[in-house]
N, C-alpha and C positions, 0 to 999 in steps of 0.2 A: 614669758620673760618681760614683755612690755609692762605688764602689770607690776611685776616685781621691781622693775627699775624705778617706778614711781615712788617706791618706799625709801630709796637711798637718801634723799635730802632730809626726810623726816628723821631717819635713824642717826644721821650725822649731826643734825641739829640737837637731838636729844642728848647725845653723849657730850657734844661741845658745851652745852649749857651746864651739864653736871660738872665737867672738869674746869670750866672757866672760873667758877667761884671756889676759892680755896676752902672755905668753910664747908660747902656742900661736898667738895671732893674728899676732904678728910673724914666727913661723916660717912661717905660712901665706903671708904676703905675700912672704917671701923666695923661695918656690917659684913664685909667680905673676909676671906680667909687667907689672902696672900700673905706669906711670911709665917704661916702656921701649918700645922699638920694637915695632910691631905684628908679630907673628910667628905664623904658622899652619903646622902640620905638613903637609908635602907640598903646599903651595900658596904661591906667591910673591905674597903680598898687596901688597907694596910695588910691584912692577912692574905688577901689575894696576891698582892705584889710580892710579899715575902715568900709565898709558896711558889710563885712563878720563877723568882730569881733562884730558888733552891733547885728547882727542876731543870732549868735551862742554863743556869750559870752565866747569866748575862744581864746587863742593865736594861731595864724596861724602856720601851719607847711609848710615850704617853701623849695623846693628842687631845686638846680642848678645842673642838670644832664649832665654829659659829660663836666664838667666845665674846664678841662685842668688845667692850672695854671694862668688863666687870672684874676680871681676875678673882672670881668668886670662890674658886676651889683652892684649898691649901696646896703648897708646893714643897712641903717637907715630909720626909719619911724617917721616923725615929730621929728627928732633929736635923737630918741631913738634907740639903737641897736635892730635888729630883728634877730631871730634865723634862719639863712639860712644853710642848710646842703649842703656842696659842695661834689659832688659825681662824681667819675670817675673810670673806670676799671683799670687805671694805677696809682691809688692812692699810692701803695707802692713805686713806682719809684719817683713820684712827691714829696712825703713827705720827701724823702731823699734829694732831691734838695733843698727843703725849709729849711731843717736843716743845710745843708752846707752853704746856703746863709744867714742864720741868719735873715730870714724874719719873721716878727711878723704878721702872718696871720693864720687863723684857719686851722688845718690839713684837708686833703681831705679824705673823707670816700670812702671805696671800694664799688663799685656797678656797675652793668651793667643795662642799661635801659631795655634790653630784659628780665630781671628777677627782675624788680624793686619791684614787689609786695611781693617778698620773703624777701626784706630788710625793707619795710615800711608797716604799717598797711593798710589794705584795706579800702577804702572809708573814709580816715581820713586826707588826705593832701589837703591843700587849693590851693596852687599854685606850679606848676612844670614848671621850665624854662629850655629849651633846645636851646642853641644858637650855631650855626655852629658846631653841634655835631651829630645830628640825621643821617646825611648822612655819618658819620664815623663808624656807628655801624654795627654789623653783620646782623641784621634783623630789619630794622626800622619800618616795619609794626607791628611786634610783640611788639616792644618797645612802640609804640603809645598805643596799647591796654593795655599793662602793666601799663603805666602811668595813663590811664583813670581808670583802676581798683583801683589804689591808691587814686584817687581824691574823695573828698566828693562831694555830689550832689551840683551842682553849682560851683564847683571848676574849675580852668582854667589850661589847658596845653598851655603854651606860646612857640611858635616855631619861631625862627628867623634865616634864613639861606641864603647864597648866592645861586642863581639858578644854577643847573646843574654842580656842582663841579666835579663830576666823569668824565664827558666829558672833562672838562678843564684839569684835572689831568691825563687823559688817563688811568683811572681805576687803578691807582697805590696805593699800600698800603691800607690805611683805606678807600679810595674813591671808593666804589663799587656801590653806589646808587646816583641818581640825585633827587633833590627836586625841584619842579616847581609849578607854579600857572597857570592854564589855565581856563579862563572864570569863575573865582571865585572858582574853584576846586583845592584842594591840590592833586598833582600828585607825586607819587614816582615811579621811573622807572630806569631800566638799560638795558643792551643789550639783556636780556632774559625775562624780565617781566615788567609789568606796572600795577600800582594800583591807582585807583581813591579813595583816602582816604575819601574825603568828602561824596561820595556815600556809601562807605562801612560802615562808622560810623553813617550814618543818622538815623538808628533805635534807637540809644541811646545817640548820642552826636552831637552837632552842631559845 
């Protein structure tokens, strides 16, 4: 946790610099998908959500965990707004940046993936998205289990990350774990431990 805390100032400075300059900020939003259809790489989220709503006849609960200030995922489904909860442990800092920048985006909710089930009902969430963020948290293995605990049966935890970021960043700040794929298995590792997540979750999740 002490090591993780050292990364807060860097992360806040990064987003503050992007949002402070209007031209940079507008360029950022042109690259992202906020205000457009929900789109996830290698996963048909539209068909999945359509199927879930037909099966359970309810509005989906969708979480974007460790969202930073990117709003990188679309928030429309068939042209209609969907309720996405944007969650980050640095929410108080990020919301101040949003206010100063006069950006018309939803506020970010405070939450850590390692304690996600304390913030959201158990077995009631349809889709949890974690993009380029799991390797920034204090304990990604606990975070995955917490996310699964929040998901309804048949729900999806969507992970999208660059491989082995901690090695590339020389284990600085938030970068304490590497995420990798080996022979179809999700591997999370660092200099002292390694976990085959696919095997560890196999009794209750695929």
